[in-house]
C-alpha positions in Angstrom: 10.4 -24.8 7.9 8.5 -25.9 4.8 7.4 -24.1 1.7 4.6 -23.2 1.2 3.8 -22.6 4.8 2.7 -25.9 6.4 -0.6 -24.3 7.5 -1.6 -24.0 3.8 -3.6 -26.8 2.1 -1.1 -28.9 0.1 -2.9 -28.9 -3.2 -0.3 -27.7 -5.7 -1.2 -29.0 -9.2 1.6 -27.3 -11.3 4.7 -25.3 -10.8 7.3 -23.5 -12.9 10.5 -21.7 -12.2 12.1 -18.6 -13.9 15.3 -16.9 -12.9 13.3 -14.5 -10.6 10.1 -16.3 -9.8 8.6 -19.5 -8.6 5.0 -19.9 -9.9 2.6 -22.5 -8.7 -1.1 -23.3 -9.2 -3.6 -25.1 -7.0 -6.8 -27.1 -7.0 -8.4 -24.2 -5.2 -8.0 -22.2 -8.4 -5.1 -19.9 -7.3 -2.0 -19.0 -9.2 0.9 -17.7 -7.0 4.0 -15.7 -8.0 6.8 -15.9 -5.5 9.8 -13.5 -5.9 13.0 -15.5 -5.2 15.1 -12.4 -4.6 12.7 -10.9 -2.0 11.5 -14.3 -0.7 8.0 -13.0 -0.8 4.7 -13.5 -2.6 4.2 -10.7 -5.1 1.0 -11.8 -6.8 -1.9 -14.2 -6.4 -4.8 -14.7 -8.8 -8.0 -16.4 -7.7 -9.7 -18.3 -10.5 -13.2 -19.7 -10.4 -12.1 -23.3 -10.8 -9.1 -25.6 -10.3 -5.9 -24.6 -12.2 -4.1 -27.6 -13.6 -1.1 -26.0 -15.4 1.0 -22.9 -15.3 3.4 -21.8 -18.0 5.4 -18.5 -17.5 7.3 -16.6 -20.1 11.1 -16.5 -19.8 11.1 -13.6 -17.3 8.0 -14.5 -15.4 6.2 -11.3 -16.4 3.3 -13.2 -18.0 2.0 -16.7 -17.6 -0.6 -18.9 -19.3 -2.6 -21.0 -16.9 -5.0 -23.8 -17.8 -8.0 -24.6 -15.7 -9.9 -27.9 -15.2 -12.3 -27.1 -18.0 -9.4 -26.7 -20.4 -9.7 -23.0 -20.6 -6.4 -21.3 -21.2 -5.8 -17.8 -19.9 -2.9 -15.3 -20.1 -2.3 -13.8 -16.7 -0.6 -10.4 -16.2 0.6 -10.3 -12.6 1.2 -6.5 -12.7 -2.4 -5.7 -13.7 -3.7 -8.9 -12.0 -5.8 -9.7 -15.1 -6.5 -13.0 -16.7 -7.7 -13.0 -20.4 -9.2 -16.1 -21.9 -7.5 -17.5 -25.0 -10.4 -17.7 -27.5 -11.4 -20.4 -30.0 -9.6 -23.5 -28.6 -12.6 -25.7 -28.6 -12.1 -27.1 -25.2 -9.0 -29.2 -26.1 -6.7 -30.1 -23.2 -3.6 -27.9 -23.3 -0.5 -29.9 -22.2 2.3 -27.5 -23.0 3.0 -23.8 -23.7 6.0 -22.2 -25.3 6.7 -18.5 -25.2 8.6 -16.8 -28.0 11.7 -15.1 -26.5 12.0 -12.5 -29.2 8.4 -11.5 -29.8 7.2 -11.2 -26.2 3.5 -11.5 -26.9 3.7 -14.6 -29.0 3.1 -18.0 -27.5 2.2 -21.5 -28.8 -0.3 -23.9 -27.1 -0.1 -27.6 -27.7 -3.0 -30.0 -27.1 -1.7 -33.3 -28.4 -3.5 -32.8 -31.7 -2.3 -29.4 -32.9 -0.2 -26.4 -32.2 -2.1 -23.1 -31.7 0.0 -19.9 -32.3 -1.4 -17.0 -30.3 -0.6 -13.3 -30.0 -1.2 -11.3 -26.8 -1.3 -7.6 -27.4 -1.5 -5.0 -24.7 -2.9 -1.5 -24.9 -4.8 -1.8 -28.2 -7.9 0.3 -28.9 -10.0 -2.7 -27.8 -7.9 -3.1 -24.6 -5.6 -6.1 -24.1 -6.4 -8.8 -26.6 -5.5 -12.4 -27.5 -5.8 -13.8 -31.0 -5.2 -17.3 -32.2 -3.4 -16.6 -35.4 -2.7 -20.1 -36.7 -3.5 -23.7 -35.8 
């Protein structure tokens, strides 16, 4: 057989692999988390527009995805929540690197600048993302 199922529309725009998960995004605006050990989908996020990039952290427990309007979002597959990264000015994100020590820190790259961001969970204001340096 084929993967994904041959009955699905073949519109994958981006994919990434971690030791435990295959992630992929589609023109339909979906982000899929597939567990390799269980050989099953464990999370699917439906976004309002096409998703053009997906960048998981090392463990696959969080991912940044980028949509066709150059919005960058941090997706938490456990909560099935996507938070917009603020203050990017619509620049096209082409790469994301996650810090392996500080688990909420990641860097976005848009061919002009690096944007260091901090994702914090469970603050008094809820989950937050702050661009701390550009």
